[in-house]
C-alpha positions as CSV (number, residue, x, y, z in Angstrom):
1,M,-15.8,27.4,-19.7
2,N,-12.7,27.3,-17.4
3,P,-13.1,27.3,-13.6
4,T,-13.1,30.9,-12.3
5,G,-12.3,32.2,-8.9
6,T,-14.9,31.9,-6.1
7,T,-18.6,32.6,-6.9
8,L,-20.9,33.8,-4.1
9,V,-24.4,32.4,-4.6
10,I,-26.9,34.3,-2.4
11,G,-30.0,32.3,-1.7
12,A,-28.1,29.0,-2.3
13,T,-31.0,26.9,-1.0
14,G,-33.7,28.7,-3.0
15,T,-35.4,27.9,-6.3
16,T,-32.7,29.4,-8.7
17,G,-29.8,29.8,-6.2
18,G,-29.8,26.1,-5.4
19,R,-29.8,25.1,-9.0
20,T,-27.2,27.7,-9.9
21,A,-24.9,26.5,-7.1
22,A,-25.3,22.9,-8.1
23,R,-24.5,23.6,-11.7
24,L,-21.4,25.6,-10.8
25,T,-20.0,23.0,-8.5
26,A,-20.7,20.2,-11.0
27,A,-18.7,22.2,-13.6
28,G,-15.7,22.5,-11.2
29,H,-16.2,26.1,-10.0
30,R,-15.6,27.1,-6.4
31,V,-18.8,28.2,-4.8
32,R,-19.6,30.0,-1.5
33,A,-23.2,29.0,-0.7
34,A,-24.9,31.8,1.2
35,G,-28.1,31.7,3.2
36,R,-29.6,32.7,6.5
37,R,-28.3,29.4,7.8
38,A,-25.0,28.1,6.7
39,T,-26.5,25.0,5.0
40,P,-24.0,22.4,3.7
41,L,-24.3,21.8,0.0
42,P,-22.3,19.3,-2.0
43,G,-19.1,20.8,-3.2
44,A,-19.8,24.3,-1.8
45,D,-18.5,26.3,1.0
46,P,-21.5,27.3,3.2
47,V,-21.6,30.7,4.9
48,R,-24.3,32.5,6.9
49,F,-25.6,35.6,5.1
50,D,-28.5,37.9,5.9
51,W,-29.3,41.0,3.8
52,Y,-30.5,42.6,7.0
53,D,-27.4,41.9,9.0
54,A,-24.3,43.7,7.7
55,T,-22.0,41.8,10.0
56,T,-22.5,38.7,7.7
57,F,-21.3,40.6,4.6
58,G,-17.5,40.3,5.2
59,D,-17.3,36.5,5.6
60,A,-19.6,36.0,2.6
61,L,-17.4,38.2,0.4
62,D,-13.9,37.0,1.5
63,G,-12.0,35.9,-1.6
64,V,-15.1,36.2,-3.9
65,D,-14.7,37.7,-7.4
66,R,-18.3,37.2,-8.7
67,A,-21.7,37.0,-7.2
68,Y,-25.2,35.8,-8.0
69,L,-27.7,38.1,-6.3
70,V,-31.1,37.0,-5.2
71,P,-32.9,39.9,-3.6
72,P,-34.6,39.6,-0.2
73,I,-38.1,38.1,-0.7
74,G,-41.1,40.3,0.1
75,D,-39.2,43.6,0.7
76,P,-40.9,46.4,-1.3
77,D,-37.6,48.4,-1.2
78,P,-34.8,45.9,-1.6
79,A,-32.4,48.6,-2.7
80,A,-32.2,49.9,0.8
81,V,-30.4,46.8,2.0
82,M,-28.8,45.6,-1.2
83,M,-26.9,48.8,-2.2
84,P,-24.7,48.9,0.9
85,F,-23.8,45.2,0.3
86,L,-23.1,45.9,-3.4
87,R,-20.8,48.8,-2.6
88,E,-18.9,46.6,0.0
89,A,-18.7,43.8,-2.6
90,R,-17.1,46.1,-5.2
91,A,-14.6,47.3,-2.6
92,A,-13.8,43.7,-1.6
93,G,-12.9,42.7,-5.2
94,V,-16.1,41.4,-6.7
95,R,-15.7,42.0,-10.5
96,R,-18.9,40.5,-11.9
97,A,-22.5,40.6,-10.5
98,V,-25.5,38.8,-11.9
99,L,-28.8,40.0,-10.4
100,L,-32.1,38.0,-10.4
101,S,-35.0,40.4,-11.2
102,S,-38.3,39.8,-13.0
103,S,-39.7,40.3,-16.5
104,A,-42.4,42.3,-14.8
105,I,-40.0,44.8,-13.3
106,P,-38.1,47.1,-15.7
107,E,-34.8,49.0,-15.0
108,G,-35.6,51.8,-12.6
109,G,-39.0,50.2,-11.8
110,P,-40.4,49.3,-8.4
111,A,-38.7,47.0,-5.9
112,V,-35.5,45.5,-7.5
113,G,-35.7,47.8,-10.5
114,A,-33.7,50.4,-8.6
115,V,-30.9,47.9,-8.0
116,H,-31.0,46.9,-11.7
117,R,-30.5,50.6,-12.7
118,A,-27.5,50.9,-10.3
119,L,-25.7,47.6,-11.2
120,P,-23.8,48.8,-14.4
121,G,-22.4,51.8,-12.5
122,L,-21.0,49.5,-9.8
123,F,-19.6,46.6,-11.8
124,E,-17.9,46.5,-15.2
125,Q,-19.1,43.0,-15.7
126,W,-22.8,42.4,-15.0
127,A,-26.1,40.9,-16.1
128,V,-29.7,41.3,-15.0
129,L,-31.7,38.1,-15.4
130,R,-35.4,39.0,-15.9
131,P,-37.2,35.7,-16.0
132,S,-40.9,35.3,-16.5
133,W,-43.0,33.6,-13.8
134,F,-41.4,30.3,-12.7
135,M,-42.9,27.0,-13.8
136,Q,-42.0,25.7,-10.3
137,N,-44.7,28.0,-8.9
138,F,-47.0,25.1,-9.8
139,T,-44.8,22.2,-8.7
140,G,-42.8,23.3,-5.6
141,T,-43.7,25.2,-2.4
142,H,-45.3,28.3,-3.9
143,A,-48.9,29.2,-2.9
144,H,-50.1,28.1,-6.3
145,A,-48.6,24.6,-5.8
146,D,-50.0,24.4,-2.4
147,S,-53.6,25.3,-3.5
148,I,-53.2,22.8,-6.4
149,R,-52.3,20.0,-3.9
150,T,-54.9,20.9,-1.3
151,E,-57.9,22.2,-3.3
152,G,-57.2,21.5,-7.0
153,L,-57.3,25.3,-7.6
154,I,-55.1,28.0,-9.0
155,R,-56.3,31.5,-7.9
156,T,-55.1,34.6,-9.9
157,A,-56.2,38.0,-11.1
158,A,-54.6,37.2,-14.4
159,G,-57.8,36.3,-16.3
160,T,-57.1,34.7,-19.6
161,G,-53.7,36.5,-20.0
162,R,-50.8,34.4,-21.2
163,V,-47.3,34.1,-19.7
164,G,-44.1,32.7,-21.1
165,F,-43.5,30.6,-17.9
166,V,-39.9,29.5,-17.5
167,D,-38.2,26.5,-15.9
168,A,-35.9,27.4,-13.0
169,E,-33.4,25.0,-14.4
170,D,-33.2,27.1,-17.5
171,I,-32.8,30.3,-15.4
172,A,-29.9,28.6,-13.6
173,A,-28.3,27.5,-16.8
174,V,-28.3,31.1,-18.0
175,A,-27.0,32.3,-14.6
176,V,-24.0,30.0,-14.9
177,R,-23.2,31.3,-18.3
178,A,-23.6,34.9,-17.2
179,L,-21.3,34.2,-14.2
180,T,-18.5,32.2,-15.9
181,D,-18.3,33.0,-19.6
182,D,-15.1,34.8,-20.6
183,R,-17.2,37.9,-21.4
184,A,-20.2,38.9,-19.2
185,P,-23.4,39.7,-21.0
186,N,-23.5,43.3,-19.7
187,A,-27.2,43.2,-20.6
188,D,-30.7,42.9,-19.4
189,L,-31.9,39.4,-20.3
190,I,-35.6,38.5,-20.4
191,L,-36.0,34.7,-20.0
192,T,-39.1,32.8,-21.0
193,G,-40.1,29.3,-21.8
194,P,-40.9,28.2,-25.4
195,E,-44.6,29.0,-25.3
196,A,-47.0,31.5,-23.7
197,L,-49.7,29.8,-21.6
198,S,-52.7,31.0,-19.7
199,H,-53.4,29.8,-16.2
200,D,-56.3,27.7,-17.6
201,D,-53.7,26.0,-19.8
202,I,-51.5,25.4,-16.8
203,A,-54.4,23.9,-14.8
204,A,-55.2,21.6,-17.7
205,I,-51.6,20.3,-18.1
206,V,-51.2,19.8,-14.3
207,G,-54.5,17.9,-14.3
208,R,-53.4,15.6,-17.2
209,V,-50.0,14.9,-15.6
210,T,-51.3,14.2,-12.1
211,G,-54.6,12.6,-13.0
212,R,-56.4,15.0,-10.6
213,P,-58.7,17.8,-11.7
214,V,-57.2,21.3,-11.4
215,V,-59.1,24.5,-12.2
216,H,-58.1,28.1,-12.6
217,H,-60.3,30.4,-10.5
218,P,-60.0,34.0,-11.7
219,L,-60.3,36.8,-9.1
220,A,-60.8,40.5,-9.3
221,Y,-57.6,42.6,-8.6
222,E,-59.1,43.8,-5.3
223,D,-59.9,40.3,-4.1
224,M,-56.5,39.0,-5.1
225,R,-54.8,41.9,-3.3
226,D,-56.8,41.4,-0.1
227,R,-56.2,37.6,-0.2
228,L,-52.5,38.1,-0.4
229,A,-52.5,40.9,2.2
230,A,-53.7,38.4,4.8
231,V,-50.3,36.6,4.6
232,I,-47.8,39.2,3.3
233,P,-47.2,43.0,3.8
234,P,-50.0,45.0,2.1
235,E,-47.7,47.0,-0.2
236,F,-46.1,43.8,-1.5
237,A,-49.6,42.2,-1.9
238,A,-50.8,45.2,-3.9
239,M,-47.7,44.9,-6.2
240,L,-48.2,41.2,-6.8
241,A,-51.9,41.6,-7.5
242,A,-51.0,44.4,-9.9
243,M,-48.6,42.1,-11.7
244,D,-51.5,39.6,-12.2
245,R,-53.6,42.5,-13.6
246,A,-50.8,43.3,-16.0
247,I,-50.8,39.7,-17.2
248,A,-54.5,40.0,-17.8
249,E,-53.8,43.0,-20.0
250,G,-51.2,41.1,-22.0
251,A,-47.9,42.4,-20.5
252,E,-46.3,38.9,-20.3
253,D,-47.7,37.4,-23.5
254,R,-44.3,36.9,-25.2
255,T,-41.4,34.5,-25.6
256,T,-37.7,35.2,-26.2
257,D,-34.8,33.2,-27.6
258,T,-32.5,34.2,-24.7
259,V,-32.2,30.7,-23.1
260,E,-31.3,29.0,-26.3
261,R,-29.0,31.8,-27.4
262,L,-27.0,31.7,-24.2
263,T,-27.1,28.0,-23.4
264,G,-27.2,26.4,-26.9
265,R,-30.4,24.5,-26.1
266,P,-34.1,25.3,-26.2
267,P,-36.0,26.0,-23.0
268,S,-38.1,23.3,-21.5
269,P,-41.9,23.3,-22.1
270,F,-44.2,23.3,-19.1
271,R,-45.5,19.8,-19.8
272,V,-41.9,18.4,-19.6
273,V,-41.3,20.2,-16.3
274,A,-44.7,19.1,-14.9
275,E,-43.9,15.4,-15.8
276,R,-40.5,15.7,-14.3
277,E,-41.6,17.2,-11.0
278,L,-45.2,16.0,-10.5
279,R,-45.4,12.5,-12.1
280,A,-44.0,10.9,-9.0
281,G,-46.8,12.4,-6.9
282,P,-47.3,15.6,-4.9
283,V,-44.3,17.6,-4.0
284,P,-43.7,17.6,-0.2
285,R,-44.5,20.8,1.5
286,G,-41.8,23.0,3.1
């Protein structure tokens, strides 16, 4: 892969954005690292960017020819703020856009599904990454990781349903290929790890790696929804709880070869990620 023009990475301090920015800069690509604070990152040009503040769009897009798009977190209608930016990006000369979506949200579906549907009409070169649930949900700063650290519990409404959990490093590796390969995928890419695991399986693996007991505590959909609604908007809480219910019904019980096909190496198993990120002890909060 030859160095390209400048790539805008939105959410450059986040779970996938940070890893994508780091991989791009390590490979010699020019990166504009965008976030609500212009946080310095090694080898990148920091810029302040806020989906809800259109005055930040111009500086973020100046000289950029491709973009990695992480939607605003927790917004049930991200298209309302993303579409004006995407139209401005196209007018500013962005030729390729890679959107982070979710395996649980199809084209035209709720939330970012509307942006997914619009992307091919805005950009000739594009990709939509639809990763399964992140392995880092159990090792980083997610609510599951927090409850593992503080209570030894994972609470879901997923029952015994299995998920092809995926390593954020593998998502970033695919993102870099989608952004920099000579030909864009121009496709909807479902990303998973190498195996489908239940939350009971996850709890057992985390327990073995850390040496501390961890248990999966299943909840009813209504209980999960109400628990989430205490800390996030009710509409978003209902959507997340419904995703758990879909897992219980088998919606995420699958694996794909996308990571290996695009990167040339197999995706990481959860045990490897847990050992890499938890063996040294609890991950600091924040």
